[in-house]
C-alpha positions in Angstrom: 0.0 0.1 0.0 1.1 3.5 -0.5 2.7 5.5 2.6 -0.1 8.1 3.3 -2.5 5.1 4.2 -0.3 4.8 7.5 -2.0 8.0 8.7 -4.8 7.1 11.2 -6.9 10.0 10.4 -6.8 8.9 6.7 -7.8 5.4 7.4 -10.7 6.5 9.7 -12.1 8.6 6.8 -11.9 5.9 4.4 -13.5 3.3 6.8 -16.3 5.7 7.4 -16.8 6.3 3.7 -16.5 2.6 2.9 -19.1 1.9 5.4 -21.6 4.2 3.5 -20.7 2.9 0.2 -20.9 -0.7 1.1 -24.5 -0.3 2.4 -25.4 1.8 -0.7 -23.8 -0.8 -3.0 -25.8 -3.6 -1.5 -28.9 -1.8 -1.9 -28.1 -0.8 -5.6 -27.1 -4.5 -6.2 -30.1 -6.0 -4.7 -32.3 -3.6 -6.7 -30.7 -3.9 -10.1 -29.4 -7.4 -10.3 -32.5 -8.8 -8.6 -34.6 -7.0 -11.2 -32.6 -8.5 -13.9 -32.9 -12.0 -12.7 -36.5 -11.5 -11.3 -37.1 -10.6 -7.8 -38.1 -13.9 -6.0 -36.6 -14.6 -2.5 -34.2 -17.1 -4.0 -32.8 -14.4 -6.3 -32.5 -11.8 -3.5 -30.6 -14.4 -1.6 -28.3 -15.4 -4.5 -27.5 -11.6 -5.2 -26.9 -10.9 -1.6 -24.7 -14.0 -1.5 -22.6 -12.7 -4.4 -22.2 -9.4 -2.5 -20.7 -11.1 0.5 -18.5 -13.6 -1.5 -17.2 -10.5 -3.1 -16.1 -9.3 0.2 -14.6 -12.6 1.1 -12.7 -12.6 -2.3 -11.3 -9.2 -1.7 -10.2 -10.1 1.9 -8.5 -13.2 0.5 -6.4 -11.1 -2.0 -5.8 -8.1 0.2 -2.3 -9.2 1.2 -1.5 -11.1 -2.0 -1.8 -8.4 -4.7 0.7 -5.7 -5.4 0.0 -2.0 -5.1 0.4 -1.7 -8.8 -2.1 -4.4 -9.6 -4.6 -3.0 -6.9 -4.2 0.4 -8.5 -5.3 -1.0 -11.8 -8.1 -3.0 -10.3 -9.5 0.0 -8.4 -9.6 2.1 -11.6 -11.4 -0.7 -13.5 -13.8 -1.2 -10.5 -14.5 2.6 -10.4 -15.7 2.3 -14.1 -17.8 -0.7 -13.4 -19.5 1.0 -10.4 -19.8 4.3 -12.6 -21.6 2.1 -15.3 -24.4 1.3 -12.8 -27.3 0.8 -13.4 -27.2 1.2 -17.3 -24.5 -1.1 -18.3 -25.8 -4.4 -16.7 -29.1 -3.8 -18.3 -27.7 -3.3 -21.7 -25.4 -6.4 -21.4 -28.4 -8.6 -20.3 -30.6 -7.4 -23.2 -27.8 -8.0 -25.7 -27.2 -11.5 -24.2 -30.8 -12.4 -24.4 -31.1 -11.0 -27.9 -28.4 -13.4 -29.1 -29.8 -16.4 -27.1 -27.3 -16.5 -24.3 -29.8 -16.7 -21.4 -29.1 -19.8 -19.6 -26.8 -20.7 -16.5 -23.8 -19.0 -18.1 -25.8 -15.8 -18.0 -26.8 -16.2 -14.4 -23.1 -16.8 -13.4 -22.0 -13.8 -15.4 -24.6 -11.6 -13.5 -23.5 -13.0 -10.1 -19.9 -12.7 -11.0 -20.4 -9.1 -11.8 -22.0 -8.4 -8.6 -19.2 -10.2 -6.8 -16.5 -8.0 -8.3 -18.2 -4.9 -7.4 -18.0 -5.5 -3.7 -14.6 -7.1 -3.8 -12.7 -3.7 -4.2 -13.5 -2.6 -0.5 -12.4 -5.7 1.4 -9.1 -5.6 -0.5 -7.8 -2.6 1.3 -10.0 -2.3 4.5 -8.3 -5.4 6.3 -4.8 -3.5 5.7 -5.9 -0.6 7.9 -6.1 -2.7 11.1 -3.1 -2.6 13.5 -2.6 -6.0 14.9 0.1 -4.7 17.2 0.5 -1.3 19.2 2.2 1.3 17.1 5.4 3.1 18.4 3.6 6.5 18.3 0.9 5.2 20.5 -1.7 5.6 17.8 -3.3 2.9 15.8 -6.6 1.4 14.7 -7.8 -1.7 16.4 -10.3 -4.2 15.0 -13.1 -2.9 17.3 -12.4 0.7 16.4 -12.3 -0.1 12.7 -15.5 -2.0 12.7 -17.1 0.7 14.6 -16.2 3.3 12.0 -17.4 1.1 9.2 -20.7 0.5 11.0 -21.2 4.0 11.6 -20.8 4.7 8.1 -23.4 2.1 7.1 -25.9 3.7 9.4 -25.1 6.9 7.6 -25.8 5.1 4.3 -29.2 3.9 5.5 -30.1 7.4 6.3 -28.8 8.6 2.9 -31.1 6.0 1.2 -34.1 7.3 3.0 -33.4 11.0 2.6 -31.4 11.5 -0.5 -33.1 8.4 -2.1 -36.4 10.5 -2.0 -35.1 12.7 -4.6 -34.3 9.8 -6.9 -31.8 7.0 -7.6 -29.6 9.3 -9.5 -28.7 11.2 -6.3 -28.1 8.1 -4.4 -25.6 7.1 -7.2 -24.1 10.5 -7.1 -23.4 10.3 -3.3 -21.9 6.9 -3.9 -19.6 8.0 -6.7 -18.4 11.1 -4.9 -17.6 9.1 -1.9 -15.8 6.4 -3.9 -13.7 9.1 -5.7 -12.6 10.6 -2.4 -11.7 7.1 -1.0 -9.6 6.5 -4.0 -8.1 9.9 -3.6 -7.1 9.2 -0.2 -5.6 5.8 -1.2 -3.5 7.0 -4.0 -3.2 10.8 -3.7 -2.8 11.0 -7.5 -4.0 14.4 -8.7 -4.3 13.3 -12.3 -6.3 10.1 -11.4 -8.6 12.1 -9.0 -9.3 14.7 -11.6 -10.2 12.1 -14.1 -12.5 10.3 -11.7 -14.1 13.6 -10.8 -14.8 14.3 -14.5 -16.7 11.1 -14.7 -18.7 11.9 -11.7 -19.6 15.3 -13.3 -20.8 13.7 -16.5 -22.6 10.9 -14.6 -25.9 12.7 -14.4 -26.2 13.4 -18.1 -25.2 9.6 -18.8 -27.9 8.5 -16.3 -30.6 11.0 -17.5 -29.8 10.0 -21.2 -29.7 6.2 -20.7 -31.7 5.3 -17.8 -35.2 4.9 -19.5 -34.0 3.6 -22.9 -31.7 1.0 -21.1 -34.8 -0.3 -19.2 -37.0 -0.3 -22.3 -34.2 -2.2 -24.1 -34.1 -4.8 -21.2 -37.9 -5.3 -21.2 -38.0 -5.7 -25.0 -35.2 -8.3 -25.1 -35.6 -10.2 -21.8 -39.3 -10.0 -21.4 -40.2 -10.4 -25.0 -42.1 -7.2 -25.8 -41.9 -5.8 -29.3 -42.0 -2.1 -28.1 -41.8 -0.7 -24.6 -42.3 2.7 -23.2 -40.9 3.3 -19.8 -43.3 5.6 -18.0 -42.0 5.3 -14.3 -39.0 3.8 -12.6 -38.1 4.3 -9.0 -36.0 2.5 -6.6 -37.9 2.9 -3.3 -36.4 1.8 0.1 -38.4 -1.3 -0.4 -38.2 -2.3 -4.0 -37.8 -1.3 -7.6 -41.2 0.0 -8.9 -41.7 0.4 -12.6 -44.6 1.1 -14.9 -44.0 0.2 -18.5 -46.5 0.4 -21.5 -46.4 -2.3 -24.2 -47.7 -1.8 -27.8 -49.7 -4.9 -27.6 -53.0 -5.6 -25.6 -51.3 -5.8 -22.3 -50.9 -2.1 -22.2 -49.6 -0.5 -19.1 -48.0 -2.8 -16.4 -46.7 -2.6 -13.1 -43.4 -4.4 -12.3 -41.9 -4.9 -8.7 -38.3 -6.0 -8.7 -38.5 -7.1 -12.2 -41.7 -9.2 -11.7 -44.9 -8.4 -13.5 -47.5 -7.4 -10.8 -50.5 -6.4 -13.0 -51.2 -5.6 -16.5 -54.3 -4.0 -18.1 -55.5 -7.3 -19.3 -55.5 -8.6 -15.6 -57.2 -5.6 -14.0 -60.9 -6.2 -14.7 -61.1 -9.8 -14.0 -58.9 -9.5 -10.9 -60.6 -6.6 -9.4 -64.2 -8.0 -10.1 -63.5 -11.1 -8.0 -61.2 -9.5 -5.4 -63.1 -6.3 -4.7 -66.4 -5.9 -6.6 -68.0 -9.1 -6.0 -67.3 -9.4 -2.3 -68.1 -5.8 -1.7 -71.6 -6.4 -3.2 -72.3 -9.5 -1.3 -71.3 -8.0 2.1 -73.3 -4.8 1.5 -76.7 -6.5 1.3 -77.8 -4.5 4.4 -76.3 -1.2 3.3 -72.9 0.7 2.8 -69.8 -0.9 4.4 -66.4 0.1 5.6 -63.8 -1.5 3.6 -60.0 -1.8 4.2 -57.7 -2.5 1.2 -54.4 -3.9 2.1 -51.9 -3.0 -0.9 -52.6 -0.9 -3.8 -51.0 -1.7 -7.2 -53.1 0.3 -9.7 -55.6 1.4 -6.9 -58.5 -0.2 -9.3 -59.8 -2.3 -6.5 -60.9 1.1 -4.7 -63.1 1.8 -7.8 -64.7 -1.6 -7.6 -65.7 -1.5 -3.7 -66.4 2.2 -3.8 -70.1 1.9 -5.0 -70.9 -0.2 -2.0 -68.8 1.5 0.7 -69.5 4.0 3.4 -65.7 4.5 3.6 -62.6 2.9 1.9 -59.2 3.1 3.4 -56.1 1.8 1.4 -53.1 0.9 3.4 -49.9 0.7 1.4 -46.2 0.3 2.7 -44.5 1.7 -0.4 -45.3 5.3 -1.2 -43.8 4.7 -4.7 -46.4 1.9 -5.5 -49.2 4.1 -4.3 -47.9 7.1 -6.5 -47.6 4.9 -9.5 -51.1 3.7 -9.2 -52.4 7.1 -8.7 -50.6 8.9 -11.5 -50.6 6.2 -14.1 -53.9 4.5 -13.8 -56.5 7.1 -13.2 -58.8 5.7 -15.9 -59.0 2.5 -13.8 -59.2 4.0 -10.1 -61.0 7.1 -10.7 -59.7 8.3 -7.4 -60.2 12.1 -8.2 -63.9 11.9 -7.5 -63.8 9.5 -4.5 -64.5 11.7 -1.5 -64.9 8.8 1.0 -61.6 7.1 0.1 -58.2 7.9 1.8 -54.7 6.3 1.5 -52.5 5.5 4.5 -48.8 4.9 3.8 -48.0 2.3 6.4 -47.2 -1.3 7.0 -50.3 -3.3 7.0 -49.3 -5.2 10.0 -48.5 -2.0 11.9 -51.7 -0.4 10.9 -53.9 -3.3 11.9 -52.1 -3.4 15.4 -52.5 0.3 15.9 -56.1 1.1 14.8 -59.2 0.1 16.5 -61.9 0.5 13.7 -63.7 -2.6 12.7 -64.4 -3.3 9.0 -67.1 -5.2 7.0 -64.6 -6.1 4.3 -60.8 -6.4 4.1 -59.5 -6.8 0.5 -55.9 -8.3 0.2 -54.7 -6.5 -2.9 -51.2 -7.9 -2.4 -48.7 -9.8 -4.7 -48.3 -13.6 -4.8 -46.0 -15.1 -2.0 -42.7 -15.1 -4.0 -40.7 -13.2 -1.2 -40.9 -13.6 2.6 -42.6 -10.2 3.3 -45.3 -10.9 0.8 -45.7 -14.5 2.2 -46.3 -13.1 5.6 -49.3 -11.3 4.3 -50.8 -14.6 3.3 -50.0 -16.4 6.6 -52.2 -17.7 9.3 -50.8 -15.2 11.7 -51.6 -12.3 9.5 -55.1 -13.6 8.8 -55.6 -13.7 12.7 -54.6 -10.0 12.9 -57.0 -9.2 10.1 -60.0 -11.1 12.0 -59.3 -8.7 15.0 -60.2 -5.9 12.9 -63.4 -7.5 11.3 -66.8 -7.0 12.6 -68.4 -10.4 13.7 -70.0 -10.7 10.2 -67.0 -9.4 8.3 -65.1 -10.8 5.4 -61.7 -11.0 4.0 -61.1 -11.4 0.3 -57.9 -13.0 -0.9 -56.5 -13.8 -4.5 -54.9 -17.3 -4.3 -52.2 -16.9 -6.9 -53.3 -19.7 -9.1 -56.3 -22.1 -9.3 -57.2 -24.1 -6.3 -56.0 -28.0 -6.7 -55.3 -31.0 -4.9 -51.7 -30.2 -4.2 -49.6 -28.3 -1.8 -49.0 -25.2 -4.0 -49.8 -21.7 -3.0 -53.5 -21.7 -3.5 -54.1 -24.6 -1.4 -51.6 -23.4 1.3 -53.3 -20.0 1.5 -56.8 -21.6 1.7 -55.5 -23.9 4.4 -54.2 -20.8 6.3 -57.7 -19.2 6.0 -59.3 -22.4 7.2 -57.1 -22.3 10.3 -58.6 -18.9 11.2 -62.1 -18.7 9.8 -65.3 -20.9 10.0 -66.3 -20.2 6.6 -64.0 -20.1 3.4 -65.7 -20.1 0.0 -63.4 -20.3 -3.1 -64.1 -19.3 -6.8 -61.8 -20.7 -9.4 -62.3 -18.4 -12.6 -60.9 -19.2 -15.9 -61.6 -15.6 -17.0 -59.3 -14.3 -14.3 -57.0 -17.4 -14.5 -56.8 -17.9 -10.6 -58.8 -18.4 -7.6 -60.3 -16.1 -5.0 -61.2 -16.9 -1.5 -63.8 -15.2 0.8 -63.6 -16.1 4.4 -65.3 -15.1 7.7 -67.0 -16.5 10.7 -70.6 -15.4 9.8 -70.4 -14.2 6.1 -73.4 -12.2 5.0 -73.9 -14.4 2.0 -74.1 -18.1 1.2 -73.1 -20.2 -1.7 -76.4 -19.3 -3.6 -75.7 -15.7 -3.4 -72.1 -16.2 -4.5 -73.0 -18.4 -7.4 -75.5 -15.7 -8.5 -72.9 -13.0 -8.3 -70.4 -15.0 -10.3 -73.0 -15.9 -13.1 -73.6 -12.0 -13.4 -69.9 -11.5 -14.0 -67.9 -14.4 -15.3 -66.8 -14.5 -18.9 -65.7 -17.9 -19.0 -65.9 -20.8 -16.7 -66.0 -20.7 -13.0 -66.0 -23.4 -10.3 -67.2 -22.7 -6.7 -66.1 -24.5 -3.7 -67.9 -24.6 -0.4 -66.1 -24.6 3.0 -66.4 -28.4 3.2 -65.1 -28.9 -0.4 -62.1 -26.5 0.4 -61.4 -28.5 3.6 -61.4 -31.7 1.5 -59.1 -30.4 -1.2 -56.5 -28.9 1.3 -56.5 -31.9 3.6 -52.9 -32.5 4.7 -51.6 -29.3 3.2 -49.5 -27.3 5.6 -50.6 -23.7 5.6 -48.5 -20.6 5.2 -47.3 -19.5 8.6 -44.5 -17.7 10.2 -43.0 -21.2 10.9 -43.7 -22.4 7.5 -42.5 -20.1 4.8 -40.5 -22.6 2.9 -43.1 -22.3 0.1 -41.4 -19.2 -0.9 -37.9 -20.9 -1.3 -39.5 -24.0 -3.0 -41.6 -22.1 -5.4 -38.9 -19.5 -6.2 -36.1 -22.1 -6.8 -38.5 -24.1 -9.3 -39.2 -20.9 -11.1 -35.5 -19.9 -11.0 -34.0 -23.1 -12.4 -36.9 -23.6 -15.1 -36.5 -20.1 -16.3 -32.7 -20.5 -16.9 -32.9 -23.9 -18.7 -32.8 -26.6 -16.1 -35.5 -28.9 -14.5 -36.3 -28.5 -10.9 
C-alpha cells in the first residue's frame, strides 16, 4: 500500500466512507441485479450471497496483490461502479437477444455483482493494526469495525433521505464518496481529476440512458416488441416500474422485475377480489372497507359503490404514487371523497387502529418473497380477523387455481381455514386464478355467491364450499410464520426452469 495510508486520520475517513458505500452498494445491487434475474426471494438471496462472496474474495486477495495491480483494479472497479445501473441492463438485453440466457448468463450476473463488492475488502483489512504502534496511535479491529458500522448507518439514512429525490442522487453520493476514497488511497491528482470528471458527466449519462436501457431490457428479456418506460423508482423497499407495451397488455406494473399487473388482468382480478365481495357484504347497506396493498388502486373503484368509507394501506409510497398517476382511468380516485390512503405497513396499521371493517381486501402480490408470504400467513389472517366485524369478510386472491396439491392456492386456503369458520373459493378461467372469501358469519351463502359469479364471469368458474375447500386442502401445511418454505421452494423451481434446467 502507499505510505499515506499509514496515517490514522486518513484510514478513519476511508473506513467511514467505505461503510456508507458498502451499504449503498448492497442496496443498488439488490435492486438492479435482482430485477435483472427476477425478484423472487431465491434471487435476492443469491445476489446478496454474491455481494458477501465478493467481500470474502477481496479479503483473501488483500495481502496477495501488489499496489500496482490493486491500483489498476481500483480504476477498473470504479468504471464498473460508474456504469451502474445502465451497463448491466444493456449487457443482459444483448445476451438475451443473441440467445445466451442460461446458466452462463446467471453466473455472469452474479460474478459481476461479486466483483463490485470485492474492491472494498482488498484494502480495508490492511488498515487494522494488529500490534500497538510506536507512536501510541493505531486502529484496532473494534475501532475499525465501529467506524465502518457508523458509515453503514449513515448510508441507511442517505437511502431514506437523498433517495427520496431519486436514484440518480443516491448514485452521485456513492460515486463522490468512492472518488474521495480512491483519492485518499492514491493521492494521485491526475487520477482524482479524471474520476471527478466521470462523476460530473454521470448525471448526463444517467438521464440519457436510464429509461432507454430499461426499455431495451424489457423488450429483449421480457419479449415485448416495443416498450415505453413511464415510471422507474428504486424505493427503500423495492424497484417499482410502470411500462407500456404496444400490444393488448398495455400498461404494466413491475416490482423488482416481476410483473404485478397489466391492463388485461385488471378487470377480472378486481371484479373477483373487490367488486363481488363488496356487493355481497353490502346487502344490508354501505360498508366500511379496508384495502391492504394498492398496485393500480383499481380495487378502490370496484368497492366504492358499496362503501361508506374506503381506506387503502400501502407500505411503499412509490407503488401508491404509480397507481394514482398512471392508472387514473382504472381507479377514478379524483372523484372519490370517501376514500383515503395510509402509507403504512399493513401489520402495523392493523395493530395500531381500533376501527372494525365489514370487508378487508388483500390487494397484495403472490407470496414470492418472505414479506409478501407473511401477508398470506395464518398469523396475518388472525390479525385481520381482529379488525373485522363479527360478520365481516376477508377477500384474497390465491395466486393460481385451487387444486389438490401443496401449491400456493392450497396453502393460502389452508391458512384461511385455520382462522375462519367459513371459506368459499371461486376458481375463474376468466381471471386465471382462484379467489377466497372467508369469515365466521359471512353475509352471503353459496347461492348468493353463485348468482354473483353468474352475473360477471366471462369464461368458466367453479365454486367450492367450506367443506369442499377443507377436503381439497386436507394434509396441506398452511403458510405461517413457521412455514414459509413455500417461498424458497416455489422460487427455486421458477428460477431453475427459467434458466434452462428442470427442478
